N, C-alpha and C positions, 0 to 999 in steps of 0.2 A: 407527573408526566411519564409517559412510556420511555423505556430506556433503550439506548442504542449502544452497541459495543463494536469496536473494530481496532485493529492494530497494524503495525508495520515492523518488519524485521530490520534491525540495525546492521545491515551487511554492506554499507556503502552510502554514498550521498544520494539525495533524492533528485530525480530528474523530471522532465516534462511529462513522462508517462504517469508518474505519481501525482503530479499536479492535476492533470485532466482526468485521470482514471479514478482518483479517490479524493484528493484534498478539496477540490471545488465542491463536491457533494457533502463532505464533512462540514464545510463552512455553512452550508444551507441547513444541515440537520441540527447544528448546535442551537439554532433559533427556534427549533420545533420540538426537540426532545431533550431528555436528560442523557447526555452523551459521555461515554467513557472511551477515550482513545489512549492506547498504551503502546509503548515501545517494547516489542516482543523479543527481549534478549535471550530468554530460554529457548524460544523457537529458533532463533538464529544459531544456537549451538547444535541443532540437529544436522546442520551442514558445515558449520564453521568450527567444530569442536577442536580441530587440530591447532588452530591459531585464533584464540578468542580475542587477541588484541584488536582485530578489525571491529569487533562488537563494541569494545570500549571506546574506540576512536569515533565510531559512527553514531553512538547514542546522543551526545550533545549536538552533533550536526543535524540529526533528524529533528530534535526538539527545537532548535533555532529555526529550521525551515518551517516547522509547523506554526510557530509564533509569527514568523515573518509573513507567511501566507495569510494569517488572520485568525487562527484558532485562539480562542479567548479562554484563559484559565478561570475566568469568572463564570463562563457559560458551560465549559466542558471540563471534565476531569481528565487531566493529562498525567500519566503515571508510567512508572517502569515496572514491567511484569515481575521481575525477580525481587522487587521491594515489597511485594504483596505475597507472602509465603503461603497464604491460603490457596492460591492457585495450584501450588504443588500438592497440597494435601488433597484437594478435590480431584486432581488428576490421578493421584494414587488410588483413591477410592473408586473412581469411575473405571480405572483400568481393570479392577477386579471383576467387573460385570460386562465388559465389552468383549464380544467374541472376536477371535483373531481373524475369522473370515471377513468380517466387516472391514477390517483395516487392509487386508490383502486385496480386496476387490476395489479399493479406492483407486479410481483411474489415474489420479495424479501421482500415486506411489511409484508405479512403474515408469510413468512419463518422466518424472524428475530424475529417477535413477538413470534413465537413458540420456537425458539432457545434461546431467552433471556427472559424466563418466570419469572425470578427473578426481572425483571425491569418493571416498568409501562410505556409502550410505547404507551398508548392510548392518544397521544398528537398531536396537529396540527403540531408541529415541526417535529415529526417523520413521519407523513403522508406526509408532504410537503418537506421532504428531497430531492426528485428528482428535485423540483423546484429550491431549493438553488443550487443544483449541476449544473443545467442548467445555472443558473446565473454565477457560477464560470467559466464555459467553454465559454459561449457566450460573456461575457464581454471582453474577449481577442480575440474574433473572431477566435478561434482556428480552425485549419483545421483537426487536429488529436488528438485523445485521446487514450493513451495506456490502454487497458482493457483486462481482461480475458473473456472467453465466458460467465461466469456466470454474468458478469456485462453488457452484451450487452442490456438487457431490460432497464437499467437505461439510457444508451446512446441513445437508441431509443426514450425515452421520451424527452430527450433534443432536439433531431432532430424534434420531433413533435411540441414541444413548439416553436422552431425556425421557423418552417413552418407556424404555426398559427400567430405568431407575424408578419412575413413578409407578410402574406395574409391580415392582418388587417391594417398594417401601412406602408407597402412598404419594399422592399428588403434591409435589413440591416445586418442580421446575416447569415453567411455561415452555412450549416448543417455539423457539425463535423463528421468526419469519424473515424472508429475504427482502431487502430493499435493493432491487436491481439497479446497478449503476449503468449509465449510458456507455461508459468505457469506450470513448472514441478511439479509433486506431491511431496510435502515435508512433510513426516510423522513426527508426534510428538513422544515423548518418549513412549506414550501408544498405538501407532499404528494408531490413528486417525489423521486427517489433523492437522498440527501444528497450534496452535492458543493460544493466550493469555488467552482466556476465558476457555480453557480446561486445563490450567495449565500444558501443556505438551511441552513447547517451549524451544528451545536452543537459547539464546539471543546473539546478536552480541557482547554484552559487557560482556558476561560470562567469568570469568578467566579460565585458563587451567584446574584447579582442579575441577571446577564446571562442565565444559564440560565433563571431564572424568567420574565424578560421574553420570551424567545424561545418558550418553551413556552406562555405565556399567549396569544400571538398565532398559535399554530400552527393549521393547517387541521384540521378534524375531518370527520365524515360530512357531505357536502354536502347530503344530504336531511333532516338534522336541523336545521331552522330555528328551532324553539322548544324550550323546556325540556321541554314535555310530549310532544314527538314521540319515539317509540321510536327507538333508534339501531341501527346495524349495526357492531358492533365489528370485525368481520372486514374492513371497508372503511375503517376509521378510522386515519389515520397515528399519532395519539396512542396508540391501543391497540397498534399495532405496536411502539412504544417501550416500552410496558408489558411486552410479551413479553420484552424484554431486561433490564429493570430492576425488575420487580415479581414477587414469588414467585407460584407457580402458584395457591395458594389464594386470595390476594387478587385475582389476575387473573380467576379464575373468578367471584368476587363482582362485580367491576366489569362483566364481560361480561353477567352475568344482569341486573344493575340497569340497565345501559345499554339492553338490549333491551326492557325494560318501562318505560323512562323513569323509573326509580327514582333515577337519579343524573344530574346535569347535566354538561355538558362542563367547566364551571368547576371543579367538585369533582373530576372525573376528572383534569384537568390539575394540580390542586393536589397530588394524591397522587403523580403522576408527577414533579413538580418536587422533592418531598421525597426520593423514591427515587433520582432521578438525581443530585441534589446529594450524597446520602449516598455513592453509588458513586464520584463524582468527587473527593470531599474528600481521600482518601488520595493521589491523584495530584497534587492541588494542593499538598498539604503537601510531597511529595517534590520537586515542581517548584521550590517556593520554596527548599528546601535546595540544590538543584543550581544554581539561578541565582546563589546566593551563592558558588559554587565553580566558576566558569567555567573557571579554569585547569586544574582537575582534569578537567572535562568534556572540554576540548580535548585533554588528554593521553590520555584514553581513545580518542579518535578517532585520534590520532597513533600510539599503540601498536597499535591494531587495524589500521591501514593498513600499518604495518611488517610485522605478522604476515601479512596478506594478500599483501603484496608478495613476501615470501619464498617463498610457495607459487606465486604467479603467475609469478615469474621462473624457477622451476624448470620449470614447464610450458612456458614459451617456449623454454628450452634444448632441450627435446624437440621442440617444433614446428619450430624452425629446423633441427634435425638431420634430421628426416624430409623437410623441404622442400628440403634441401640448400642452406641459407642460412647455414651455420655455418663458412664458410671465412674 
């Protein structure tokens, strides 16, 4: 089967943005391809190197969320990046052939430096992030990588590095193709894109009362100051979440009533709270079961890492051979 590779940085709990932007697609892909999904703890160090404790705390939380959502270790290889040392070796070798200009022109390099001004990101690790990402993908000779449109520049750097390696040493790596995710817009409680760094997220692990509190305080249409004012559901962050958790018929009713001030924001939020908690309840139940079986959860990560290491080590045998480093 063709291979798919993707990962997540353990820099906090997973939220609705992760669910709708990545995990739902990952679930579908595991029935179609040979999938490798990894917890990218080395990647997390590029921004969290001053306090790695967050990475250690977040790693089991992410794995539990993956399993609770439905990722199946019998179908997908779930592993920890740092437990497969071959990623680091290939990263080192690829860094020898990657022009600095390719990294400096990466649009997300300056964007993230601007967005994360509270962190010192003037490090080689942060600049070389795309090279490590290329190693993560190429070491499994992945054919596809699920990405959003904003991540396409990163994948293109991976493709360029693969082309350069193949030109210098012979055809070894396929150029991975993008599997574009729909990446629906998932607003946070303040109306901006849901993000851990904005402190506006609804987490998959939030209990019902926390979800209710967060939704009740959520921003709505800024021009609807009174109950009698007509609303604009297409501009309302709450309605954007209805699009993900409310069926089409009910959504249409809410939109119609909102536009003619037939329903207020409090009632609209109450409906969303019920639907959102309904959808999250099965995840909460599975999370609770998994939290009581942490040894089994850790074993899944160990076994997945061993499986990934077996494939990665074989790729490195081939890399050393074509680079004449196998004597």
